[in-house]
DOTOR-101622 format. One record per residue (C-alpha): residue in three letters; x, y, z. Coordinates in steps of 0.5 Angstrom, whole numbers, plus 500, padded with zeros to 3 digits. Layout:
N
alaXYZ ...
REM end
This chain:
234
unk517529542 unk516526535 unk518519533 unk520517526 unk515512523 unk516513515 unk523515512 unk523518505 unk523512501 unk517509504 unk513516503 unk515516496 unk513509495 unk506510498 unk505517494 unk507515487 unk503508488 unk497512490 unk497517484 unk499511479 unk493507482 unk488513482 unk490514475 unk490507473 unk483506476 unk480513472 unk483511466 unk481504466 unk474505467 unk475510462 unk476504457 unk468503458 unk463508455 unk461511461 unk464518462 unk461520455 unk454517458 unk454520464 unk457527462 unk464526466 unk467529459 unk463535460 unk467537467 unk472542465 unk479539464 unk476532463 unk474533455 unk479528454 unk476522459 unk472519453 unk477519448 unk479511448 unk486512445 unk488518450 unk485514456 unk489508454 unk496511453 unk495515460 unk493508463 unk500505460 unk504510462 unk501510469 unk502502469 unk509503467 unk510508473 unk506503478 unk511497475 unk517502477 unk515503484 unk513496485 unk520494483 unk523500487 unk519498493 unk521490493 unk529492492 unk528497498 unk525491502 unk530486500 unk536492502 unk533494508 unk530488511 unk524492513 unk519486514 unk515489519 unk509490514 unk508483512 unk503479515 unk504474521 unk501468524 unk495470528 unk494477525 unk487475523 unk485473530 unk488480533 unk485484527 unk478481530 unk480483537 unk482490535 unk475491532 unk472488538 unk476493542 unk473499538 unk466496540 unk468496547 unk468488547 unk475487549 unk482490550 unk486492545 unk492488544 unk499491544 unk501493537 unk507493533 unk509499528 unk503496524 unk497494526 unk495486525 unk489489520 unk494494516 unk499488515 unk493484512 unk491490508 unk498490505 unk498483503 unk491484500 unk494490496 unk500487494 unk497481491 unk492485487 unk498490485 unk502484483 unk496480479 unk494487476 unk501488473 unk502481471 unk495480467 unk496487465 unk503485461 unk500479458 unk494484456 unk499488452 unk503483450 unk497479446 unk496486442 unk503485439 unk503483431 unk504476431 unk502474438 unk496470438 unk492468445 unk486463445 unk479466446 unk479463453 unk486465455 unk484473453 unk477472456 unk480469463 unk486475463 unk480480462 unk476477468 unk482476473 unk485483471 unk478486473 unk477482479 unk483484482 unk481491480 unk475491484 unk479487490 unk484493490 unk479498489 unk475495495 unk481495499 unk483502498 unk476504500 unk477500506 unk483503508 unk481510507 unk475509511 unk479506517 unk481513518 unk474515520 unk476512527 unk479517531 unk485512534 unk487512527 unk487519525 unk494521527 unk497516522 unk495520516 unk500526518 unk505521519 unk505519511 unk506526510 unk511528515 unk514521517 unk514523524 unk509521529 unk508523537 unk511519542 unk505519546 unk501516541 unk506510540 unk507509547 unk499508547 unk497505541 unk504501539 unk507499545 unk511493542 unk514498537 unk516502543 unk519497547 unk523495540 unk525502540 unk527503547 unk531497547 unk535499541 unk536506544 unk539502550 unk543498546 unk546504542 unk547508549 unk551502552 unk555501545 unk557509546 unk559508553 unk563502551 unk567506545 unk568512550 unk572507555 unk576504549 unk573497550 unk570493544 unk563496541 unk557492542 unk554490535 
REM end
């Protein structure tokens, strides 16, 4: 039996975000003269990668897509009130316990829909994206004729933008490495299909399972009450 883990909106957000970030990273590094130096532009289909203007325009387009999908996701969160991905008190301690359980040093805690470490990773990624969008907009704005920033401001804009680029890149690497852990692998398929095995949920995400079963019991009770002609539970 399968359980719905991610709806279409979440999967759409995930993959558009992933694609735009990949393009941003590739074209961002392309602003430095490394693709010609290390013959990346000699790879079939990548001759354009060492052209500054081409990589710049593609970088801008990907940034627009990332900004759009970020606004879309924020709107979705407000509308759906799906706050379960946000960090909670005790997540850091719980993440340590999860890591210790992988080493056989402690039992794994009962997890919700998202592991504590996933909620923390979401916060780091979200903050990095927001910082990159904000500094990126300012970096573009300073290029408009008539707009003048001080050299100090331009310097720190570049440094902050580069810093959060590195933070985002590291968070993505850690995110991908996490799927080398056997217990995490079933989560990969759910990002494509949206569904996950019920037994996995019961085993790994017991808190979420309890919420699902409680909601199911409430829905059943509501249906029974409606059938008998009494007032429905809401």
